[in-house]
N, C-alpha and C positions, 0 to 999 in steps of 0.2 A: 566525540571520538572513542570514550569508553563503549557507546553502543555499536560503533563501527567494528571495534575490536571483538566485541561479544560474537557480534555476527561472522567475523571470518574464524573465530575458534567454533562456532555451530558448525558453520559451512566445512571446516577442515574435518570435523568429527564425523560429518555425514559422508566426506568424500571417503575417508579412511574406513568407515564402516560398510560403505558399498564396495571398496576394493576388497577388504577382506572376506565380504562374502561373495564377491566375484572369483576370489581365488580358491574357495572350496568349491563353488558349484561348477567351474569347468571341468575339473577331475571327475565328477560324477557324470557330468554330461558327455564328456570324453570315453567314458566307460560305458554309457548307455548308446552312445553312437558308434562305438566300435564292433564290427570293422565296418569303415564306410568305402572302403577299396580291397583288392585282394590282397590276401596274406601269403607270403612265402614259408614253406615249410622245407627248411634245408637239411638234406641228409648227405653225410660224408661218406657214403659207400655207393658202389654202382648201382643201376636199376635191377630187381630180381633179387636181393637180399632181405633179410629179415627186417633191417631199418626201414627200406624202399617200400617194402609190403606193408607194414604197420602203417608207415605215413600215408598209404594212400587209403586204407580203410578209415584212419582217423579223420583224415583230409577230406574223404567223402562227407563223412559223418557232420564235420563242423562247417562245411560248405551247405549242406542243407539246413542245418540249425540256424546259423547265423546270416545266411540269404548273400555272402560272399565268397568269392573263389578261393579256396586254399590250395595253391598251387606247389607242387613236388618241384624243388630244383636240388638235382644230384651234383654234389661236388666233390668226389672221392678224391683220395690221395692221402698220404702220411698219416695213415690210421684214422682217419677222420679230423685231423688237426686243421687241415685247410677249410673245411667247412665251420669248425669252431671259431676259427679266427675271423672268418668272415662276418660271422653273428656276432662275436664279441665288439666287431668295431662297426656293427650297424646303428642306426638309430633307434634307442629304447623306447619304441613307440606301439610295439604289440605287432608290427607289420613284418618281422623276420624273427622266423623261430626255430629253434634247432631240435632235431631228432638226437637226444643224447642216449648214448649207451653205456655198456660195460666199459667199452674202449678208452671213454673219455677218464674214466677212473685210473685205469691202466696208465695211461699216456702221462699222468701229472707226475708220475716216478719213473717211467721207463725212459721218456726223454730228459736229458740235462736242461735243456734249454728250449723253451717255448716262449713265444712272444706273447702270452697271456697265461693266465691261471684261471683254470678250470672252475674250481669251488669258489673263487673271488668275484669271477667275472661273469659267470651264467648263473642268473636266476632260475631256480626250479619251479617249474609250472605245473606239471601233472606227470604221473606214472601212465605207462601203456601196459606193457607185458613184462613178464618173466618167461624165458624160454630154459628150459633144463637140459643139460647135456648129459649123455650116457658114455658111463666107463664101460667100454668096449675092449676085447681083446681076441685075438685070434684063437680059432678053435683049437688049434695043436696045443695049445697050454693046458695044465690038467686043471686049473683052477675053476670051481664053478660058484665061487662067492668071494667077496671082497676078502674075507679072512683068510680063505683059502689062498688068494692071490698074495695077500701080505706075507704070509708065510711061504709061500714059494719065492717070493721076490728076497726075502731076507737070505732064503738060502742060496739064492743065485743073483748075487750082488753084482750090478753093472751087465747083466746079460739080457734085460729088458729094453728094448727101445721102445719110448714114447713118441708118437708122433703127432704133428701139430701143422695147421695152414702158416706157420710162420713165428719167427723169435718175437715174443712179447705180444703173442694175440691171446685172447681168453684161453681157448685151448691148450696154449703151450703154459700158462700158468695154473692152469687147473691142475696140470700133472705135477706141477712143482710144488702146489699148494699140498696135495697128497703125499709128494714126497717129503715135505718138511713135518707133516703132520705124523706121518707112519714110520719114517726112517727107512722106507723102501729106496735102494739107489735105482733110479731110471736114467736112462741115456735119452737126451732130447735129440730128437731128428726133425729139423723142420722142412716143411715143404712149400712150394708155391701156391699155396691153397689147399683147401680142404679134399677136393676131389681127388688129386693124385694122391695124398695122404690115406684116402680110405681105401683106394685101390691097392696100397702095398700094405694096407692092415688085413685084408682079404687074401692077398696072395701070400702073405707071413714073413715079407720083408722086414715088417714091423710087429711088435707084440700088442700093444697099448695105443689107445687113442680115446680121450675125451671129447667125443664128436657130438654135434649138436644133433637133438632127438629127431627133427624131422628129416636130416638126411639119413640117419643110422636106422631107422624103424625097419625098412624094407629089408634090409641086411641082416638086421636081428631075426626078423621074422623067418627069412628063408635059412636061415642058419648059418650064412657067410661068416659071420662075427658074432661073438657070443656077448650080450649084455649081461653085465655084472649088476651094474647100480645106477640110479639117476643122480645127480649132482645137486638137485635142489633140498631143500629142509623136509619138504613133503613129498609123497608118492606122486607122480604123475597119473592123471586120470586116463591118459592112452594106454600106459602100459602098468597097470595098478601092481602087476605080479612081481615089478622091479623093484626091489627094496632101494632105498637112499644109501648112499655112502655113509651118510651120519649114523644109521643104524649100527654101523662098526667103527666108525671113526668120529666119536660125538663132535660136535660144532663143524663140521665140513661142510661148505656150501659153495657152489662154485657156479650158478647159471648165469646166463647170460640176461640183462634186463634193457629196457629202453622206455625211452620217456620224452616229456618236451621239457625245453629249456628257453630261455629269452635273455635278451642283453641285461645286464645288470641295471638299474633304474629304470626297468619298464614299470610303468604305474601300476601299484598293487591292485587297484580295482580291475585292470584288464588281466593281469594274472590269475585273480579271483574268478574271473568272468570266464576265461579258458579253462581254468580248473574244473569250473562246476559243469561246463558244456563235456569237457571230453571224460569226465566221471560219469555223465548221464549217458553217454556212449558205450562205456565200458561196463555199465549196469543193464543196457538193453540186450535183451535175449538172442536177437540175430546180430547185433554186431560181436556181441562176445562170442558166439560161436564161430564167427568168421575166424576169430584171433584163437579160439580153439583148435582150429582145423590146421593151423601151423604149429600146433605142438606148444602152444604158449598158453601161459594164465593171466589175466587180467590184473592190473595193478592198481588198485583204487585208494588214492592218498590225498592227502591237502598238501599244498607247497611247502608246509614246514614239515611235515612228516616225510615228503621228497628230499628236502633238504638233508635231514639228519640221516635218512638212507643211504643218500649219495657221499656224504662226509665219512660215514661208517667203511662204504665199499671202498673208499679213496684210501683208507688206513689200511685195510684189507690186502688188497692188491699191491699197495707199497711193501709190505710185509714179504709178499710172495716174490715180488721183483728182487727184492733185497737179498732174498736167499737163494735166488735163481743167478744174481750176477748178471741178468741180462740187461742190455742197454741198447738203445737205437743206434744205429751205425750212421 
């Protein structure tokens, strides 16, 4: 009887040991085999915008590197909240990935009620790129520099109209952040998109816009509008003669950024693999050149660094939203 019990104990130990080993092995094997079917890259905006273009660039790279199709799925609406909710509710297996952007950080405080918590429910995977905006004015204003604009604005409170592509957008809140940090009284004028806003900036119906660089470059070069500064912490390689806003207003930074996120609970090994492959692409000369032609600069970070970055951006834009008093209707 004792011998029988001893055999059962040994057998139990062997079974437990085998189970424990098996519990570790599948995770590693899962990452090694990943992906073994197509992966969806979900974009919260229509085709043709910066989120979509960056998704297609990195999707092509990942398809070639990992041997499975990375398929773009555009799900526009509600400032990317529809796409974000779809990814939050997807299986955390690495086969549904979200193109995350500045708007996700803004929406956290701009919307009172969301069916998800972006910071809690989306696991940061990798950065993609940062796109500077340009502080641009109608040439009828006498200011040639940011400092001169601040002086002019304080001498003419409430007389400068700041255009945006809509309330709560990054362009709107870039102006609100500037207003908060400088004390210049700006009047927000929202439009249905950036194109009509730019048209009215050129015609002089509005006097200021923090427009995205790719859209503003040609009009600045033609003299239709006057570029005063870029909104990134460092000068842009595309327009190196333009100073940064921060050179006059220390600490100001309001660029758009993009990256990849996955449903919370996605295996760390898969997150690490995606991060490694994305960073390899961003470090590749040909791919990074394609990104730079969009007026963007690659962001090479670890998942942890990207998580820290997103948390800081969420806090920054929450302060801007609060100062503006803007809320989603």
